[in-house]
RODO-2510 file (C-alpha; in nm, 4 decimals, decimal comma):
residues 104
     n   res          X          Y          Z
     1     x     0,6308    -9,6438     1,5168
     2     x     0,3645    -9,9084     1,4721
     3     x     0,4033   -10,2524     1,6257
     4     x     0,4345   -10,5525     1,3948
     5     x     0,2829   -10,7778     1,6606
     6     x    -0,0560   -10,9190     1,5733
     7     x    -0,2549   -11,0143     1,8818
     8     x    -0,4607   -11,3321     1,8390
     9     x    -0,8381   -11,3445     1,8868
    10     x    -0,8033   -11,6607     2,0971
    11     x    -0,5452   -11,7795     2,3480
    12     x    -0,4968   -12,1403     2,4517
    13     x    -0,4427   -12,1806     2,8262
    14     x    -0,3406   -12,5101     2,9832
    15     x    -0,6075   -12,6571     3,2084
    16     x    -0,3631   -12,6631     3,5029
    17     x    -0,3444   -12,2827     3,4879
    18     x    -0,7154   -12,2075     3,4539
    19     x    -0,7653   -12,1604     3,8294
    20     x    -0,5019   -11,8823     3,8227
    21     x    -0,6337   -11,7162     3,5080
    22     x    -0,8750   -11,4690     3,6740
    23     x    -0,5919   -11,3241     3,8849
    24     x    -0,3593   -11,3202     3,5843
    25     x    -0,6137   -11,1245     3,3783
    26     x    -0,6838   -10,8822     3,6639
    27     x    -0,3114   -10,8212     3,7058
    28     x    -0,2812   -10,7409     3,3344
    29     x    -0,5651   -10,4878     3,3655
    30     x    -0,3743   -10,3368     3,6577
    31     x    -0,0622   -10,3259     3,4384
    32     x    -0,2543   -10,1321     3,1730
    33     x    -0,3750    -9,8871     3,4364
    34     x    -0,0207    -9,8522     3,5744
    35     x     0,1133    -9,7840     3,2256
    36     x    -0,1452    -9,5113     3,1659
    37     x    -0,0626    -9,3434     3,4972
    38     x     0,3112    -9,3726     3,4345
    39     x     0,2675    -9,2242     3,0855
    40     x     0,0752    -8,9285     3,2282
    41     x     0,3702    -8,8687     3,4639
    42     x     0,6429    -8,9471     3,2074
    43     x     0,7678    -9,2098     3,4525
    44     x     0,9886    -9,3988     3,2078
    45     x     1,1351    -9,6295     3,4716
    46     x     0,7889    -9,7459     3,5802
    47     x     0,6889    -9,7995     3,2166
    48     x     1,0031   -10,0043     3,1571
    49     x     0,9420   -10,2076     3,4731
    50     x     0,5832   -10,2900     3,3748
    51     x     0,6959   -10,3832     3,0236
    52     x     0,9549   -10,6151     3,1764
    53     x     0,6906   -10,7798     3,3964
    54     x     0,4641   -10,8337     3,0953
    55     x     0,7506   -10,9784     2,8928
    56     x     0,8288   -11,2233     3,1696
    57     x     0,4868   -11,3512     3,2770
    58     x     0,2578   -11,3444     2,9754
    59     x     0,4119   -11,6363     2,7872
    60     x     0,3594   -11,8629     3,0869
    61     x    -0,0161   -11,8310     3,0349
    62     x    -0,0098   -11,8580     2,6558
    63     x    -0,0222   -11,4824     2,5930
    64     x     0,3039   -11,4832     2,3963
    65     x     0,2197   -11,1826     2,1795
    66     x     0,1230   -10,9787     2,4847
    67     x     0,4658   -11,0604     2,6253
    68     x     0,6216   -10,9381     2,3009
    69     x     0,4323   -10,6102     2,3389
    70     x     0,5748   -10,5895     2,6898
    71     x     0,9278   -10,6247     2,5483
    72     x     0,8548   -10,3474     2,3005
    73     x     0,7180   -10,1237     2,5759
    74     x     1,0273   -10,1878     2,7864
    75     x     1,2535   -10,0837     2,4977
    76     x     1,0372    -9,7873     2,3986
    77     x     1,0515    -9,6577     2,7558
    78     x     1,4305    -9,6370     2,7246
    79     x     1,3737    -9,4209     2,4159
    80     x     1,0983    -9,2230     2,5925
    81     x     0,8760    -9,2805     2,2887
    82     x     0,5391    -9,1825     2,4355
    83     x     0,3269    -9,2112     2,1167
    84     x     0,4497    -9,5641     2,0423
    85     x     0,3938    -9,6731     2,4021
    86     x     0,0420    -9,5282     2,3999
    87     x    -0,0329    -9,7234     2,0822
    88     x     0,0809   -10,0484     2,2443
    89     x    -0,1179    -9,9806     2,5596
    90     x    -0,4257    -9,9316     2,3417
    91     x    -0,3483   -10,2606     2,1634
    92     x    -0,3207   -10,4371     2,4986
    93     x    -0,6435   -10,2862     2,6250
    94     x    -0,8349   -10,3896     2,3142
    95     x    -0,6843   -10,7381     2,3240
    96     x    -0,7803   -10,7883     2,6894
    97     x    -1,1378   -10,6796     2,6119
    98     x    -1,1801   -10,9072     2,3098
    99     x    -0,9656   -11,2174     2,3590
   100     x    -1,1354   -11,5537     2,3968
   101     x    -0,9735   -11,8101     2,6248
   102     x    -0,9651   -12,1758     2,5218
   103     x    -0,8786   -12,4352     2,7825
   104     x    -0,6433   -12,7008     2,6466
***
């Protein structure tokens, strides 16, 4: 089940949030790591929890589509759909490596 979410190449972040951005980005990398570990253990509750966190926080920093992926991951964890979750984790990882931040 492929995601219909297209992750943007650039993300606009409000200037008031720029000082918090490094920690935000590091926390998202930690989320990706946590998802990979949880997948290797079939820990569906942990996967759902991380998806919920992503869904809640990402929009605050302008990463709306990343938050949408988090919502999908949360729902897919309830279905225990490992291949679809892995695909979304890969999307997140690629996005985090390539995204350009624009201060607005």
